[in-house]
C-alpha positions as CSV (number, residue, x, y, z in Angstrom):
1,M,-91.2,23.7,49.4
2,N,-95.2,23.5,49.3
3,D,-97.0,21.0,46.9
4,R,-97.1,23.5,43.7
5,G,-93.1,24.2,44.3
6,R,-92.6,20.8,44.0
7,A,-95.2,19.6,41.5
8,V,-93.4,22.3,39.0
9,A,-89.7,21.0,40.0
10,V,-90.9,17.7,39.4
11,D,-92.4,18.0,35.8
12,H,-89.3,19.8,35.1
13,A,-86.9,16.9,36.2
14,L,-89.0,14.4,34.0
15,D,-89.1,16.8,30.9
16,V,-85.2,16.6,31.7
17,A,-85.4,12.7,32.2
18,A,-87.6,12.3,29.3
19,A,-85.1,14.2,27.0
20,L,-82.1,12.2,28.1
21,F,-84.2,8.8,27.2
22,E,-84.9,9.7,23.8
23,H,-81.4,10.5,23.2
24,Y,-80.3,7.4,24.3
25,Q,-83.0,5.5,22.3
26,A,-81.8,7.3,19.4
27,T,-78.3,7.0,19.8
28,G,-77.4,4.1,22.4
29,D,-75.4,6.8,24.8
30,L,-75.3,5.0,27.7
31,G,-73.9,8.6,29.6
32,A,-77.7,9.6,28.9
33,L,-79.0,6.6,30.0
34,N,-77.2,6.7,33.2
35,A,-77.6,10.6,33.9
36,A,-81.7,9.9,33.2
37,I,-81.1,7.5,36.1
38,T,-79.2,9.6,38.4
39,G,-81.6,12.3,38.1
40,L,-85.3,10.1,38.6
41,R,-83.5,8.6,41.3
42,V,-82.8,12.4,43.0
43,V,-86.2,13.1,42.6
44,A,-87.8,10.1,43.7
45,E,-86.2,10.5,47.0
46,Q,-87.8,14.1,47.4
47,V,-91.3,13.0,46.7
48,P,-92.6,12.1,49.7
49,P,-95.2,8.3,49.6
50,G,-98.7,9.6,49.0
51,A,-97.6,12.5,46.7
52,A,-100.2,12.9,43.5
53,E,-96.4,13.0,41.7
54,R,-94.6,10.0,43.1
55,A,-96.4,7.5,40.5
56,G,-95.4,9.3,37.8
57,V,-91.6,9.4,39.0
58,L,-91.5,6.0,39.8
59,N,-92.9,4.7,36.2
60,H,-90.3,6.8,34.8
61,L,-87.5,5.1,36.6
62,Q,-88.6,1.9,36.1
63,V,-89.0,2.2,32.6
64,V,-85.2,3.9,32.3
65,L,-84.0,1.0,34.8
66,G,-85.7,-1.7,32.3
67,A,-83.7,-0.2,29.6
68,A,-80.5,0.2,31.5
69,Y,-80.8,-3.8,32.1
70,Q,-81.6,-4.6,28.2
71,R,-78.2,-2.9,27.3
72,T,-76.1,-4.3,30.5
73,G,-77.3,-7.2,31.7
74,E,-77.3,-6.0,35.4
75,P,-80.2,-8.4,37.2
76,R,-80.2,-5.9,40.0
77,L,-81.7,-3.3,37.7
78,L,-84.5,-5.6,36.1
79,V,-85.4,-6.6,39.9
80,E,-85.4,-3.0,41.1
81,A,-87.9,-2.0,37.8
82,V,-90.0,-4.9,38.8
83,D,-90.5,-3.7,42.2
84,L,-91.1,-0.3,41.0
85,A,-93.5,-1.5,38.4
86,R,-95.7,-3.2,40.6
87,E,-95.6,-0.2,43.4
88,V,-97.3,1.8,40.5
89,V,-99.9,-0.3,39.3
90,A,-100.8,-0.5,43.2
91,V,-101.6,3.2,43.7
92,L,-103.3,3.7,40.5
93,P,-107.0,3.3,40.7
94,A,-109.2,1.3,38.1
95,G,-109.8,3.5,35.3
96,H,-106.9,5.8,35.6
97,P,-105.7,6.8,31.6
98,R,-102.3,5.9,32.3
99,R,-102.9,2.2,34.2
100,P,-103.1,0.1,30.7
101,V,-99.4,1.1,29.5
102,I,-98.1,0.7,33.0
103,L,-99.6,-2.4,33.3
104,S,-98.2,-3.4,30.3
105,N,-94.7,-2.4,31.2
106,L,-94.8,-4.4,34.0
107,G,-95.5,-7.1,31.6
108,S,-92.7,-6.6,29.8
109,Q,-90.2,-6.3,33.0
110,L,-91.8,-9.7,34.3
111,M,-91.1,-11.1,30.9
112,A,-87.5,-10.1,31.0
113,L,-87.4,-11.2,34.6
114,F,-88.8,-14.8,33.0
115,D,-85.5,-14.8,30.5
116,L,-83.2,-14.5,33.9
117,D,-84.8,-17.0,36.3
118,G,-86.9,-19.2,33.9
119,T,-89.7,-19.4,36.6
120,P,-92.9,-20.4,34.6
121,A,-95.0,-18.6,37.0
122,V,-93.6,-15.1,36.6
123,L,-94.3,-15.7,32.5
124,D,-98.0,-17.0,33.3
125,E,-98.3,-13.2,35.4
126,A,-96.8,-11.4,32.7
127,V,-99.3,-12.5,30.1
128,A,-102.5,-11.9,32.7
129,V,-100.9,-8.6,33.0
130,N,-100.8,-7.7,29.6
131,R,-104.1,-9.6,28.6
132,E,-105.3,-6.9,31.5
133,A,-104.0,-3.8,29.9
134,L,-105.2,-4.8,26.7
135,A,-108.5,-5.3,28.2
136,E,-108.6,-1.6,29.8
137,T,-106.8,0.1,26.7
138,P,-109.7,1.8,24.8
139,A,-110.0,1.0,20.6
140,G,-107.9,4.2,19.0
141,D,-106.1,4.9,21.9
142,A,-102.9,5.9,21.0
143,V,-101.0,3.6,23.2
144,R,-102.9,0.3,22.2
145,A,-100.1,-0.2,19.8
146,T,-97.8,-0.6,22.4
147,V,-99.8,-2.8,24.7
148,L,-100.8,-5.0,21.6
149,N,-96.9,-5.4,20.8
150,N,-96.0,-6.0,24.6
151,L,-99.1,-8.4,24.9
152,G,-97.6,-9.7,21.2
153,L,-94.3,-10.7,22.7
154,V,-94.8,-12.2,26.0
155,L,-97.4,-14.8,24.0
156,R,-94.6,-15.7,21.6
157,R,-92.6,-16.6,24.6
158,T,-95.0,-18.4,26.0
159,A,-95.5,-20.6,22.6
160,V,-91.9,-20.7,22.9
161,R,-91.9,-22.4,26.2
162,T,-94.8,-24.6,25.9
163,A,-94.5,-25.5,21.8
164,D,-98.3,-24.4,21.7
165,V,-99.2,-24.0,17.9
166,A,-102.5,-21.9,18.7
167,V,-100.5,-19.1,21.4
168,A,-98.3,-18.8,18.9
169,A,-100.9,-18.3,15.8
170,E,-102.4,-15.8,18.6
171,A,-99.0,-14.2,19.3
172,V,-99.1,-13.6,15.5
173,Q,-102.5,-12.3,15.5
174,V,-101.8,-9.5,18.0
175,A,-98.6,-8.6,16.6
176,R,-100.0,-7.9,12.8
177,Q,-102.8,-5.8,14.9
178,A,-99.9,-3.9,16.5
179,V,-98.3,-2.7,13.1
180,A,-101.5,-2.4,11.8
181,S,-102.5,0.3,14.0
182,V,-99.6,2.8,13.2
183,A,-98.8,4.9,10.1
184,A,-96.3,3.6,7.7
185,D,-93.9,6.8,9.1
186,H,-94.4,5.6,12.7
187,P,-91.2,5.7,14.8
188,K,-91.8,2.3,15.9
189,R,-93.4,0.8,13.3
190,A,-89.7,-0.9,12.3
191,M,-89.5,-2.4,16.0
192,Y,-93.2,-3.7,15.8
193,L,-92.4,-5.7,12.4
194,S,-89.5,-6.8,13.6
195,N,-91.3,-8.4,16.4
196,L,-94.4,-9.7,14.1
197,G,-91.3,-11.4,12.0
198,A,-89.8,-13.1,15.3
199,A,-93.4,-13.9,16.0
200,L,-94.3,-15.3,12.2
201,R,-90.7,-17.1,12.5
202,C,-92.0,-19.2,15.8
203,A,-95.5,-19.9,14.2
204,G,-93.6,-21.2,11.3
205,E,-91.2,-23.6,13.0
206,L,-93.8,-24.8,15.6
207,G,-96.2,-25.4,12.6
208,G,-93.7,-26.4,9.8
209,D,-95.5,-23.8,7.5
210,R,-92.9,-22.8,4.9
211,A,-95.2,-19.9,3.9
212,T,-95.0,-18.0,7.1
213,L,-91.8,-18.5,7.7
214,A,-91.2,-16.7,4.2
215,E,-93.4,-14.0,5.1
216,A,-91.3,-13.8,8.6
217,V,-88.1,-13.3,6.2
218,A,-90.0,-10.6,4.3
219,V,-91.4,-9.0,7.3
220,S,-88.0,-8.8,8.9
221,R,-86.3,-7.5,5.7
222,D,-88.6,-4.6,5.9
223,A,-88.2,-3.8,9.5
224,V,-84.4,-3.6,8.9
225,A,-85.0,-1.5,5.9
226,A,-87.1,0.9,8.2
227,T,-84.3,1.1,10.6
228,P,-82.0,3.7,9.5
229,I,-78.0,3.0,9.8
230,G,-76.3,3.9,13.0
231,H,-79.8,3.3,15.2
232,P,-79.2,1.5,18.2
233,A,-81.8,-1.4,17.3
234,R,-80.3,-2.0,13.9
235,A,-77.8,-4.9,15.2
236,G,-80.8,-6.5,16.9
237,R,-83.5,-6.6,13.9
238,L,-80.0,-7.9,11.5
239,A,-79.5,-10.6,13.9
240,T,-83.5,-11.7,13.8
241,L,-83.3,-11.5,10.3
242,A,-80.2,-13.8,10.4
243,I,-82.4,-16.1,12.4
244,E,-85.3,-16.7,10.3
245,L,-82.8,-16.9,7.0
246,H,-81.2,-19.8,8.9
247,T,-84.5,-21.5,9.8
248,V,-85.4,-21.0,6.3
249,F,-82.9,-22.8,5.1
250,D,-83.1,-25.6,7.2
251,L,-86.0,-26.4,5.4
252,N,-85.3,-25.7,1.8
253,D,-81.4,-26.4,2.0
254,D,-80.9,-23.2,-0.2
255,L,-77.2,-22.0,-0.3
256,A,-78.0,-18.4,-1.0
257,T,-80.0,-18.6,1.6
258,L,-77.7,-19.4,4.2
259,A,-75.1,-17.2,2.5
260,E,-77.4,-14.1,3.0
261,A,-77.6,-15.3,6.5
262,A,-74.3,-15.3,7.1
263,R,-73.7,-11.9,5.5
264,T,-76.2,-10.6,7.8
265,G,-75.5,-11.8,11.0
266,R,-72.0,-10.6,10.0
267,E,-73.3,-7.1,9.7
268,A,-75.0,-7.5,13.0
269,A,-72.1,-8.3,14.6
270,V,-69.9,-5.7,13.6
271,I,-72.4,-2.7,14.6
272,M,-73.3,-4.1,17.7
273,P,-71.5,-2.4,20.6
274,V,-68.0,-4.8,22.1
275,D,-70.3,-4.3,25.7
276,H,-73.4,-5.3,25.0
277,P,-74.8,-8.2,26.7
278,D,-76.2,-9.8,23.4
279,R,-73.6,-9.7,21.6
280,R,-72.3,-13.2,22.5
281,H,-75.8,-14.6,21.2
282,V,-75.0,-13.0,17.8
283,L,-71.4,-14.3,17.4
284,D,-73.0,-17.7,18.4
285,H,-75.5,-17.6,15.7
286,L,-72.6,-16.4,12.9
287,A,-70.3,-18.7,13.8
288,H,-72.9,-21.8,13.6
289,V,-74.2,-20.4,10.5
290,L,-70.3,-19.8,8.9
291,G,-69.8,-23.1,10.0
292,L,-72.5,-24.5,8.1
293,L,-71.8,-22.5,5.2
294,A,-68.0,-24.0,5.2
295,D,-69.4,-27.6,5.5
296,R,-71.3,-26.8,2.7
297,T,-69.1,-24.9,0.1
298,D,-65.8,-25.9,1.1
299,E,-64.7,-22.5,1.1
300,L,-61.4,-22.1,3.1
301,T,-61.8,-18.4,3.8
302,V,-65.4,-19.3,5.3
303,L,-64.0,-21.6,7.5
304,V,-61.2,-19.2,8.4
305,E,-63.9,-16.8,9.2
306,A,-65.6,-19.4,11.5
307,V,-62.6,-20.1,13.6
308,E,-62.1,-16.3,14.0
309,V,-65.5,-15.8,15.2
310,T,-65.6,-18.6,17.2
311,R,-62.3,-17.5,18.9
312,E,-64.0,-14.3,19.6
313,L,-67.1,-16.1,20.8
314,L,-65.0,-18.2,23.1
315,A,-63.3,-15.0,24.5
316,V,-66.4,-13.3,25.5
317,T,-67.8,-16.4,27.0
318,P,-67.0,-16.5,31.1
319,S,-65.1,-19.7,32.3
320,D,-68.3,-20.9,34.8
321,A,-71.2,-20.3,31.8
322,P,-73.0,-23.4,30.9
323,E,-71.7,-23.1,27.5
324,R,-68.2,-22.8,27.3
325,V,-67.9,-26.7,27.0
326,E,-70.1,-26.3,23.5
327,R,-68.2,-23.6,22.2
328,L,-64.7,-25.2,23.2
329,T,-66.2,-28.4,21.3
330,D,-67.1,-26.1,18.4
331,L,-63.9,-24.1,18.6
332,A,-61.6,-27.7,18.6
333,D,-63.7,-29.2,15.7
334,R,-63.1,-25.8,13.8
335,L,-59.7,-26.0,14.6
336,W,-59.2,-29.8,13.2
337,T,-60.8,-29.1,9.9
338,L,-58.6,-26.5,9.1
339,S,-55.5,-28.0,10.4
340,E,-56.8,-30.9,8.0
341,R,-57.3,-28.8,5.1
342,T,-53.9,-26.3,5.6
343,G,-51.4,-28.4,7.5
344,D,-50.7,-25.3,9.4
345,S,-48.7,-26.3,12.1
346,H,-49.8,-23.1,14.4
347,V,-53.6,-24.2,13.8
348,L,-52.4,-27.3,14.9
349,Q,-50.9,-26.7,18.2
350,E,-54.1,-24.4,19.3
351,R,-56.3,-27.5,18.6
352,V,-54.4,-29.3,20.8
353,E,-54.4,-26.4,23.4
354,V,-58.0,-26.7,23.1
355,E,-58.7,-30.1,23.6
356,R,-57.0,-29.6,26.7
357,A,-59.1,-26.8,27.9
358,L,-62.0,-28.7,26.8
359,L,-61.0,-32.0,29.1
360,A,-60.6,-29.9,31.9
361,A,-63.8,-28.0,31.3
362,I,-65.5,-31.6,31.0
363,G,-64.1,-32.8,34.2
364,G,-65.5,-36.2,35.5
365,D,-67.6,-36.6,32.8
366,E,-65.9,-39.8,31.2
367,S,-68.8,-40.1,28.4
368,G,-67.3,-36.9,26.9
369,R,-63.7,-37.6,27.8
370,A,-63.2,-40.7,25.8
371,P,-63.4,-39.5,22.4
372,R,-61.7,-36.2,23.0
373,T,-58.9,-37.9,24.9
374,S,-58.3,-40.4,21.9
375,R,-58.1,-37.3,19.6
376,L,-55.6,-35.9,22.0
377,G,-53.3,-38.8,22.3
378,C,-53.0,-38.7,18.6
379,P,-52.2,-35.3,17.0
380,W,-51.3,-34.9,13.3
381,S,-47.8,-34.4,14.4
382,S,-47.7,-38.3,15.4
383,C,-49.0,-39.3,12.3
384,S,-47.1,-40.7,9.5
385,T,-48.5,-37.9,6.9
386,T,-49.6,-34.3,7.1
387,P,-53.3,-33.5,6.3
388,A,-52.3,-31.4,3.2
389,T,-50.9,-34.9,1.9
390,W,-54.0,-36.4,2.2
391,P,-56.7,-36.5,-0.8
392,R,-59.1,-33.7,-1.0
393,S,-62.2,-36.4,-0.3
394,A,-60.6,-37.6,2.5
395,R,-59.9,-34.5,4.2
396,R,-63.3,-34.1,4.0
397,S,-64.3,-37.2,5.4
398,P,-66.4,-36.7,9.0
399,W,-64.1,-39.0,10.4
400,G,-61.1,-37.9,9.2
401,A,-59.0,-39.0,6.5
402,P,-56.7,-41.6,8.6
403,H,-59.9,-42.9,9.4
404,S,-61.2,-43.6,6.2
405,L,-58.2,-43.7,3.3
406,T,-54.4,-44.6,2.8
407,P,-52.5,-41.3,1.8
408,T,-52.4,-42.8,-1.9
409,G,-56.3,-42.4,-1.9
410,R,-57.2,-46.2,-1.5
411,S,-59.8,-47.7,1.0
412,T,-57.2,-50.3,3.1
413,Q,-58.9,-51.5,6.4
414,A,-55.5,-53.4,7.1
415,S,-53.8,-49.9,7.2
416,R,-56.2,-48.8,9.5
417,T,-56.0,-51.8,11.8
418,T,-52.1,-51.8,11.7
419,S,-50.9,-48.7,12.0
420,S,-51.6,-47.5,15.6
421,R,-50.3,-43.8,14.5
422,R,-53.3,-43.8,12.0
423,S,-55.8,-44.5,14.7
424,C,-57.2,-40.9,15.2
425,P,-61.2,-41.0,15.5
426,R,-63.2,-38.2,15.5
427,P,-65.8,-38.0,17.1
428,S,-69.2,-38.6,15.3
429,R,-70.7,-35.0,14.4
430,P,-73.3,-34.7,11.6
431,R,-72.1,-31.9,9.3
432,T,-75.1,-31.0,7.4
433,P,-78.8,-30.3,8.3
434,R,-79.9,-32.9,6.3
435,Q,-77.7,-35.2,8.6
436,R,-78.7,-33.0,11.8
437,P,-82.8,-32.2,11.5
438,K,-83.2,-31.1,15.2
439,R,-80.4,-28.2,14.8
440,S,-82.6,-25.2,14.3
441,H,-84.5,-26.3,17.2
442,W,-82.5,-24.3,19.6
443,L,-83.3,-21.3,17.3
444,V,-87.0,-21.6,18.7
445,S,-85.8,-21.6,22.3
446,W,-83.3,-18.8,21.9
447,P,-85.7,-16.5,23.6
448,R,-85.7,-19.0,26.8
449,R,-82.1,-18.7,26.9
450,R,-81.5,-14.8,26.8
451,R,-80.6,-15.2,23.0
452,A,-83.9,-12.4,22.6
453,T,-82.7,-10.6,20.0
454,R,-82.3,-6.5,20.9
455,S,-85.5,-5.7,19.1
456,G,-87.3,-8.4,20.8
457,R,-86.9,-6.9,24.3
458,R,-87.1,-3.2,23.0
459,A,-90.7,-3.3,23.6
460,C,-91.0,-2.8,27.3
461,T,-89.2,1.0,26.8
462,A,-91.8,2.4,25.2
463,W,-92.5,5.8,27.3
464,P,-95.3,5.6,28.9
465,W,-96.1,8.7,31.2
466,R,-97.1,11.8,30.6
């Protein structure tokens, strides 16, 4: 095939791949995404090194590989995408009209790689590459919004890592510029709004500014409203809004805000595909919000839902994951509370089994085994009364009924010391945000721990070439 014939064939293959990728972006159809990857791999093998069309083919391929990584969580796809993006940047001369957006995509892939391995130098390179991309993008260029959006993402991630208020403020400023540079009906405006909301939340948390956090909630509500029902990015944007509502609750202690966070997180969990790699992070946040809401409202239905979500979360957590111990602990504590409230023997038995699994997961860590062994050694079935017979105030006690009141409701230190059957101490576990003021800090570090929302990583899937 001569050069002209090859160029025509490559153009046709790129058109097909672009159509498949756009279909995936609109519907979330993995089959279309895989077909685009397969077709681009075939074309890349047929285009020799040095050919004029090779840079375009490799750039298309690295974009769809990055999108596939975001959807499946396969590290090999991300590593390949980064390698291809570096190759494309290396062969494009300075001043090439497509170089800025390709640099920006490389920066986004590097940010995802930082999320994967946590190497600070990778994130620093992502910031430098995105700044270079912005410097090479002319004012008024159609891709400037994408470049600004991607720079805002890596700056926010840097602010999370370093707790630098100035960097967080710059991330907000850049994200505002991205939103302002597109029309109200632009198809990517909702994504830019969601990322602006996340940047505002980061800045508000680091600076302790309630007005900034309130703006983050308002902006994220606009992002959700601008995302059609059925759009594959809607779940991630709902999850972002739920986090921001939770953060605001930690500051104002408003139960209505916490209830809205629970409703929003619940909707995100329902519509997110069951095989999505970010689903467990959405479930983790929802379980925590429901647990807080159950503690504050004393509603049994909310507690039952918190237990169910925690069970589902534990089921999708790998057995060797470092966070499995924390999730076993949460499930054991919520089952403990539920058994106190209902006196259900099946819940009690499940709680004992979870405690045993937790002891096995803790292994040789004696500091964690001691309180758990104490609880496991004296289950409710061995106590003189069932949880349902204890006074309501006792069942709400953070230390458990046998540790505070007798079945008649009278506080007797003697009864606690003379009855070995009533020495079932619960580990100290603060139950409200006021008692646990630093609990919300994990929300700031969520992106670092691959808890970034779907919308927070969609920026690197902008279709850049041609």
